[in-house]
C-alpha positions in Angstrom: 0.0 0.0 0.0 3.0 2.3 0.5 3.7 2.3 -3.3 0.0 3.2 -3.9 0.2 6.2 -1.5 3.4 7.3 -3.2 1.7 7.1 -6.6 -1.1 9.3 -5.5 1.3 11.7 -3.9 3.2 11.9 -7.1 0.0 12.6 -9.1 -1.1 15.3 -6.7 2.4 16.9 -6.6 1.6 18.5 -10.0 -1.7 19.7 -8.8 -3.2 22.9 -10.4 -6.7 24.3 -10.6 -6.9 23.3 -14.2 -6.1 19.7 -13.4 -8.4 19.7 -10.4 -11.4 20.7 -12.6 -10.3 18.6 -15.6 -10.1 15.4 -13.6 -13.4 16.1 -11.9 -15.0 16.4 -15.3 -13.3 13.3 -16.6 -14.4 11.4 -13.4 -18.0 12.6 -14.0 -17.9 11.0 -17.4 -17.1 7.7 -15.7 -20.2 8.0 -13.5 -23.9 8.0 -13.9 -23.6 11.0 -16.3 -21.7 8.9 -18.8 -24.0 5.9 -18.3 -27.1 8.0 -18.9 -25.6 9.6 -22.0 -24.8 6.1 -23.4 -28.3 4.8 -22.7 -29.8 7.8 -24.5 -27.6 7.2 -27.5 -28.6 3.5 -27.5 -32.3 4.4 -27.2 -32.1 6.5 -30.3 -30.0 3.9 -32.3 -30.1 0.3 -31.1 -32.4 -0.2 -28.2 -31.2 -3.7 -27.4 -27.9 -2.2 -26.3 -29.7 0.1 -23.9 -31.4 -2.9 -22.2 -28.3 -5.1 -22.1 -26.1 -2.3 -20.8 -28.5 -1.4 -18.0 -29.0 -5.1 -17.1 -25.2 -5.8 -17.1 -24.3 -2.6 -15.3 -27.0 -3.1 -12.7 -25.5 -6.4 -11.7 -22.0 -5.0 -11.8 -23.0 -2.1 -9.6 -24.6 -4.5 -7.2 -21.5 -6.7 -7.0 -19.1 -3.7 -6.6 -21.3 -2.3 -3.8 -21.3 -5.6 -2.0 -17.5 -5.8 -2.5 -17.0 -2.3 -1.0 -19.1 -3.2 2.0 -17.3 -6.5 2.5 -13.7 -5.3 1.9 -14.2 -1.9 3.7 -11.0 -0.3 2.5 -10.6 3.3 3.6 -10.2 6.0 0.9 -6.6 7.2 0.4 -7.4 10.7 1.7 -8.7 9.1 5.0 -5.5 7.0 5.4 -2.8 9.6 4.6 -2.6 13.3 5.6 -0.5 13.9 2.5 -3.3 13.1 0.1 -5.9 15.7 -0.7 -9.6 14.9 -1.2 -10.3 16.9 -4.4 -13.9 17.6 -5.4 -17.0 15.9 -4.1 -17.2 14.4 -0.6 -17.4 10.6 -0.6 -18.2 8.6 2.4 -18.3 5.0 1.0 -15.4 2.6 0.9 -12.7 2.5 -1.7 -12.4 -1.0 -3.2 -13.3 -1.4 -6.1 -13.7 1.9 -7.9 -17.3 2.3 -9.0 -16.4 5.1 -11.5 -13.8 2.9 -13.1 -16.3 0.0 -13.2 -18.8 2.3 -14.9 -16.4 3.7 -17.4 -15.1 0.3 -18.3 -18.7 -1.0 -18.8 -19.4 2.1 -21.0 -16.3 1.4 -23.0 -17.2 -2.3 -23.5 -20.8 -1.7 -24.7 -19.9 1.4 -26.7 -17.1 -0.5 -28.3 -19.4 -3.5 -29.2 -21.9 -1.0 -30.6 -19.3 0.8 -32.7 -17.8 -2.5 -33.9 -21.2 -3.4 -35.2 -21.1 -0.3 -37.4 -17.4 0.1 -38.3 -16.0 -3.1 -39.7 -12.6 -2.0 -41.0 -9.6 -3.0 -39.0 -8.1 0.5 -38.9 -11.4 2.0 -37.6 -11.6 -0.7 -34.9 -8.1 0.0 -33.8 -8.9 3.7 -33.4 -12.1 2.9 -31.5 -10.3 0.6 -29.2 -7.5 3.1 -28.5 -10.0 5.9 -27.8 -11.9 3.7 -25.4 -8.7 2.6 -23.6 -7.6 6.2 -23.2 -11.1 7.1 -21.9 -11.0 4.3 -19.2 -7.3 5.2 -18.5 -8.2 8.8 -17.9 -11.0 7.9 -15.5 -8.7 5.6 -13.6 -6.1 8.3 -13.4 -8.7 10.9 -12.4 -9.8 8.8 -9.5 -6.3 8.5 -8.2 -5.4 12.1 -8.8 -8.6 13.2 -6.9 -7.4 11.1 -3.9 -10.5 8.8 -4.0 -8.8 5.5 -5.0 -5.7 3.5 -5.0 -4.2 1.8 -8.1 -5.6 -1.6 -7.0 -9.1 -0.1 -6.5 -9.2 1.2 -10.1 -7.7 -2.1 -11.5 -10.3 -4.1 -9.5 -13.1 -1.9 -10.9 -11.9 -2.4 -14.4 -11.4 -6.1 -13.9 -14.9 -6.5 -12.5 -16.5 -4.8 -15.5 -14.4 -6.7 -18.0 -15.7 -9.9 -16.6 -19.3 -8.7 -16.2 -19.2 -7.0 -19.6 -18.1 -10.2 -21.3 -20.9 -12.1 -19.6 -23.5 -9.4 -20.6 -22.4 -9.2 -24.2 -22.4 -13.0 -24.4 -25.9 -13.2 -23.0 -27.0 -10.5 -25.5 -25.6 -12.4 -28.4 -27.2 -15.7 -27.3 -30.5 -14.0 -26.7 -30.4 -12.3 -30.1 -29.5 -15.6 -31.9 -32.3 -17.5 -30.2 -34.8 -14.6 -31.0 -33.8 -14.7 -34.6 -34.0 -18.5 -34.8 -37.5 -18.4 -33.3 -38.6 -15.7 -35.7 -37.3 -17.7 -38.6 -38.9 -20.9 -37.5 -42.2 -19.2 -36.9 -42.1 -17.5 -40.3 -41.6 -20.8 -42.1 -44.5 -22.6 -40.5 
């Protein structure tokens, strides 16, 4: 944990008002604000993605809340006097990072949606890189703001990667069965 404290101290050593505000905005995009924006996009484009995102993220949120309550890891700003609590006041526990879990789930479902539209390898590489940068910035923001340790954000991302894979797999299975049933009913 000493390394993680030093990492946050290092990030906050370059603290400026510009970075304070920028990282708060980035962090916000990895919260309910980003999730609501994505659901609205899906509602106007491909509704099935809205349902499956909400379904999958709902379970992910439940699991990360249970983990926070079970692990009960204190926030970095509560553990070390050298770490500032920048921005909003949080009273919940630290492990895993809910913002990182949310941002990772957004990236997974947005990536799957964009991959269904853009088929060229070069396009998919840029989509993947942009989404990795997005999640990376949310992770960085949570540490810079003094809210989470490195292991918290990695745990949040890992949880969403697992749950996102399950959610997308269920969506694909459901859609295949639905299509198969529609085809068999149409032929009768």
